[in-house]
C-alpha positions, 0 to 999 in steps of 0.5 A: 505476461500479466502479473497476476496479483492478489491484494488483501487490504483496506478499502476506504473513502478519503475525505480530504481538506486542503490547508495552508498547514497542518493545525497544531494541537487544539488549533482550528484553522480554515481550509479550502477545498474539500474533496472525496476520493476513493482510497485505502491502502489496499484498494490503492495498491490494488488499483496502482497495480492494475493501471500498471498491467497487473491482473488483480484480485482484491480481498477486502470489505465494504459497508452496505452504504453509498461509499461502499457502492462507490468504492466497488464501482471505482474498483470495477472501472480500474479492472480490479476483480472484486469477487472477494470483496464482501459487503458487510451490513453491520459496519460502515465502509472505512474512511480516512480523514486527511489534511493536506498542507500547501507543501503536499505533506499530509496528516491522515486519521483512519476509521477502519469500519468494515475493514476491521471485520476482514476476517481469516474466514474471508482469506479462506473463501478467497483461497482459489485466488491465491492459487493462481497468484504470482505475488500477494501484497498486504498491508496492515490496515486490516486485522493482524490475524487476517494478514497472518492467514493470508501469509499462511495461504500464500506459503501453501501455494509457494506464492511470494509475499510483499508486505507494506507494514502500514500503519506500523505495529509490532509484528511477531518474528514468525510473520517477518520471516515469512515475508519475501519483501518487506517495504516500509518507510523510514518511520515504519522501519524505526517503529518495526525495529525500535532503532532510530538509525536506518543501518541499525534498524536494518540490521535489527530486522535482518536478525529477526528473519527479514530477508529482503528490505525496500525502505522508501524515503520520500524525495530521497528515493529508496534503499534496497537491501539484500543481506549485506548489500545496499542500493540507493535509488535516487528519487525523480525530481518533481513538484509534489502537489499531494503525497497521499498514496505515493507509497501505495504507487510505489508498492503497486508498481513494485509488485507488478514489476516483480511479479513479472520477473524483473529483478529487485532493483528494476521493480524498485525503480518502477516503484520510484517512478510510480511514487514520483508521478503520484505526488504531482496530482491530488488524491489517492487513486486519481493520482496513480499512474498508468503503465505507459507513464511509468515507462516514459518517466523511466 
């Protein structure tokens, strides 16, 4: 049975330059390859889920420019339904400026553009998509009131919500209580909780009403937390080429498996596998694996 998902979030064009290392403050260095890739956390997670067999409806905004045209074409090609992706003639399409060093690590600056104009009203116009969904997937590259409205609509139809709190920002307790699965990386966990140590950060968020946490730990795998239970899943050993969108691959794969009825741990294993495969290829959406590739690795 295919998982029916709604992904609300950002749609960007990634402008990527490779360099021997990340520049220090005030320093100019020479890079090598420059390429453009379709990206944006929302679109990456939507494409990741679609390639893994999910039936995905995207809610987002792009500008009325050439980048917007290209990004919509890419979503269509990946079988993501774009009925609720709106063209905004008053804003440019969002872009991300990404530097990737030889180790595969990266530094990213995002100019939100049309993503910053995704509104609660846009969520209401897409309400029919929520009614048929088995899970709603959210991030924080769009305005927080829009994220809050998407959660309200999901709760209205008893649809479970997964939130990837990236880029990290302070979130109200009321929002955290309504999220079924929170999926931060380690730095996002620290920012959300105000705690440095992982266990103290987890406990702080649990006291604020977080039900279930999956903390992605890069090459160390992930930590799945439910109540007092802790399960660490080791990462797959791969050679990293570009870590861009590895977290989005994890979230998309987790959401598909979770919506299909797999256990939390099994869904996290899917996420681990998808994230590992994504780092072996350059670019955001071009790196996202197929369902068969994930199954083969598992």
